[in-house]
Structure formats: structure tokens, C-alpha cells
N, C-alpha and C positions, 0 to 999 in steps of 0.2 A: 470385802465381805466381813472383815474383822473389825473389832472395836476394842478400845482400851477402857476397861472398867476395873473397879476394885475387885480383888479376888473374890469370886462368888462362892457360896456354899456348894461344895461338891460332895455328892453321894457316890459311894463306890459302885452301886448297881447301875444307875442310869444318870450320869452327870449331865447337867444342863449346859455346861461349858467345857471346852477343851482348850488347853493352853498350847498355842502353836506359835513358835518364833516370838515369844514374849507377849503375845496378844491372847486375850480370852475371847474365843470364838464360840458363838452359840452353836450347840450341837445340831440344831435343825439346819443351819446353814451348811454345816459340814456334810451332813447326809444329803442335803439338796445337791451339793456339788457331786457327791458320789453317785446319786441317782442320775444326774445329767451325763456323767461319764459312762456309767454302765449302760444307760439307754442308748447313747451314741454308738457304743461298741456293738450293741445288739442290732441296731439298724444297719451298721456297716457290715456285720457278719452275714445278715440276711441278704443284703444287697449283693455281696460276693457270691452267695449261693445262687442268686437269681441271675447272675451274669452281668450285674451292674457294677459301676465303680464304687467300692466300699468307702474310699476316701471322700469322693464328691457327695455321695448320698449321705454319708455319716455327718459331714460338715453341714450339709443342708438341714439335716434333722436337728443338729445342735443349734443352728441359727433360729429355727422355728421354736425350739424350747426356750431359748433366751428371750425371744419375742413374747412367748407365753407368760414369762415372769411379769411383764408389764401389765398384761391383762389380768393376771392373778391379783395384783395390787389394786387395780382399778375396781374390780368386783368387790373387794373388801371395803374400799372407800365408799362405794355406792350403798352397800348393805348397812354400813355403820356411819352413814352420812350425818345423822343428827349428832353423834358424839363428836365428830371432827368439826362440825359447824359451831358447836358450843365452845370448842377450844379456841377457834378463831386464829389458828396458827398455820401458815403455809408450810413451814418446815415439818410440821407433824404429818403432813400428807404423805411424805416419802421417807419418814423415819421408820425404817424396818427393824429397829432394835427391839421394839415391843411386839413384833410379829405382825401379822396382817397379810396373809396370802390365801388364795383359794384355787384349788384344782379346776373347778368349774370356770372361774374367771379366765384361766389360761386359754380357754377356747376362743375367747373374744379376739385375741390377737394372733394366736397360733394358726387358726384356720385360714385367715386371709394371707398370712405369710406363706402357707404351703403352696398357694397358687403361684406366688412369685418364685419360690424356690424350684418348684417342678418345672416352670417355664425356663428358668436358667439351666436346669439340669437336662432339659430336652426330653423329659419323660412325662407320660400322662399323670395328671394330678391324682387320679384314683390309685394308680400303681404306687406313687410316692406315699399316699395315705396308708396303704396296706403295710408298707415297710415301717412307717412311722408308728403304727400300732404296736409292733414288737418292742420298740423303744419305750413306749408309754407303759407297757406291762412290766418290762424289766426295771425301768427307773422308778415307777410308782412304789414298788416294794421298798426301796431304800429311802425314798422321801418320807414314807409313813413311818419307817423305823426312826427317822429323825424326830417325829412327833412323840414317840415313846420316850426318847431321851430328854426332849425339851419339856414334855408334859402338856403339850397342846392337843386338842381333839380328844381329850381324856374321857373315859367312860364314867357312867354313873356309879355311885357307891352301891355295893351289893354284899350280902352275906351268903350268897349262893355258892354252890360247889365250884362254879367256873370263875369265881372272883380271883383277881391277882392283885398283889400289893404294888400299887403304882402311884406316882406323884403327878400333881398338876403343875402349871407354870409358876405357882407360888410355893412350890416344894411342900405341899400338903399331901402327906401319904395316907392313902385309904385303900381298903380292899374294894377294887373296882371291876366293872365289866371290862374285859380286855379288848375294847372295841378297835384299838389300833392294830393289835395282833390279828384280830379277826379280818380286818381289811387287808392286812399283809397276806394272809392266807388266801383271800379272794383274788388278789393280784397274782399270787403264785399259781393258783389253780387255773386262772385265766391264761397265764403264760404257757402252762403245760398243754392246755386244750389248743391254744394257738399253734404250737409246734406240731401237734399231732395232725391238725387239719391243713397245715400250710401246703402240703404236697398235692392237695386236691384242687381241681380246676374250677374254682369258684370265680364268678365275674369280678373284675377289678373293683376295688372299693368295698367288697363284702367283708373282708377281714377288719377293715377300719370301722365299719358300721357295727360289726360284732363286738369289737373292743368297747365302743361307746355304750352299746346296749348292756354289755356285761357289767361295766363299771356303774352305770346308772342304776341298774337293778340292785347290785350289792349295796351301793350307797343309800338307796331308798330305805332298805331294811335296817341298815346300821345306824343311820342318822339319829333315830329316836333313843338310841342307847348312849348317846353322848351326854356328858354332864351339863354342858352349856352350849346347846345348839344356837346357831345364828337365827334370830327372830326379827321379823319386821311387822309393823302394824300391831305390835303388842302380843301376837300369838301365832303368826304364820311362820312356820319353819321353812325358810326360803330355800335352804340347801336340799331338803327333802322334796320340795316342789320341783326344783330344777332337776334333781335326779330322776324323778318320775317322768318329766317331760323328755329328758334325754333318753331314758330307757324306751319309752313309747315311740318317740320320734325315730331314733336310730333302729330300734327293733322293727318298726313298721316299714321303714325304708329298706332294710335288709330283706324282709319278707317279700316285698314288691320286686326287688332286684333279682332275687333267686327265682321268683315265680315267673317273671317275664323272660328270664334267661332260659328257663326250662321249657 
């Protein structure tokens, strides 16, 4: 995950690179690893509370998260396909040094992987999904903090009272809408609600659907606040569309599951 580059410009507040063992490592990659670690611990802790093996379930969650990284890259490549086609370079497709990941894309490979892992663990997929939801909430907070340091997913410029002095990936500092911090707060609030509701006897899979609906709803409203949202066909904000579909789909499925169970 590290790369040898010339010493980059470092700002004391939110440095884009950390020097680790003689290598300049992008801050997003550092916090991505932190998020994976914290998320795995959260899943393991919840598994232990539920009477499951924390080691086996935690490792299963980690394997799903790693599989999700592949999907996150594929989603980025699909959204920005015209750019990569113009470059005509196979090496650029998997060159992560310039960024190129998507939380939404992670679902493309994470979800199929959960069926394999739950089968290997010998537990229902819905039960595994619920535990995985805790890891997503816990890890997502730290991954988005990496965006703050790296300057990706930055908010639009504003002179309003809620503006915060933040930089983008080009180290351009402006007073911006703190959209990354707002999403971190959304992750944190979701995690607190998750913990409060965990002891209730909802049907298996309900917590996972709730996490997806929660994130989709928050992302739908936060996406327009970004400075450079991903756009396809010239004007369609693809991430906002996917967020809406995720919120409606997961929310509708959750409602049906609770209604039929009651």
C-alpha cells in the first residue's frame, strides 16, 4: 500500500502523506487500513456478545471487506470509463496512487462474498450480514476521516457560518462545506442507534438493511454538497442516484421484513 515518491508538501493540520518506514504513504490508505482494523474488531466484539466465535466471524468480515476493495475500484473504472479509455493504458486501470475507490462499488463484490463466508462459518447469511453492519458503521467513520486528510470528496466552497478551512487533493485550501465531517457524524449517529437497537429481537437481516438504508439516505443528501461529484452523461450525479436506489431498496425491504414478521 506504500509508494516511494518525492517528499510531498505537508501541512500541519491535515497532511496528505505520512512517512512510514522511509515511505511516503497516502493518508487515505492509512485510514483505510485503520477503518478495516476497527471494523473487524467491531464485528468480532459483536459476534462474541452473540455467542459466536469472534475470531472466525471477524476474519470472515475482513475477507469480505478486502473483496469489497476490488468492487470499489471496478465501480470507479466504470464511472470514469471515458477517461481511462482515452489514456489507453492497462497499467492505469489498477494504479491506485491517484485515488479511485467507491463505497458503493464495494457492494458489487462484498455481497457475493458474504454468501461464501457465511457458508464456511456455518451461520445464516442474514445473521452474518447483521454483524457485518456493525463493522461497516465503525469502519466507515475512519475511512471518511482519510478523505479529510487526503482532500478527496471535499465540499463546495462556502462563506457561510458552517464553512471549515479544508484542502482538496491539489492542496488548494478554501472555506468549504465540511461534507466529510458531516458524513462522519452520520456514520457515528448510525453506530449509536445500531447499538441501542441491537438487543431487540428483530428478524435476521433487519440490521443490515437498516445500515444500507441509513447510509443511502445520508449520502443522497450529502452528495450535492461535494465540490466535484461523479457525473455521467454530462449531468447525471451517479452516486446520488445509487444512494437513492439503495435507500429506497433497502428501506423498502426492511419495511416488508418487519411487516411480515409482525
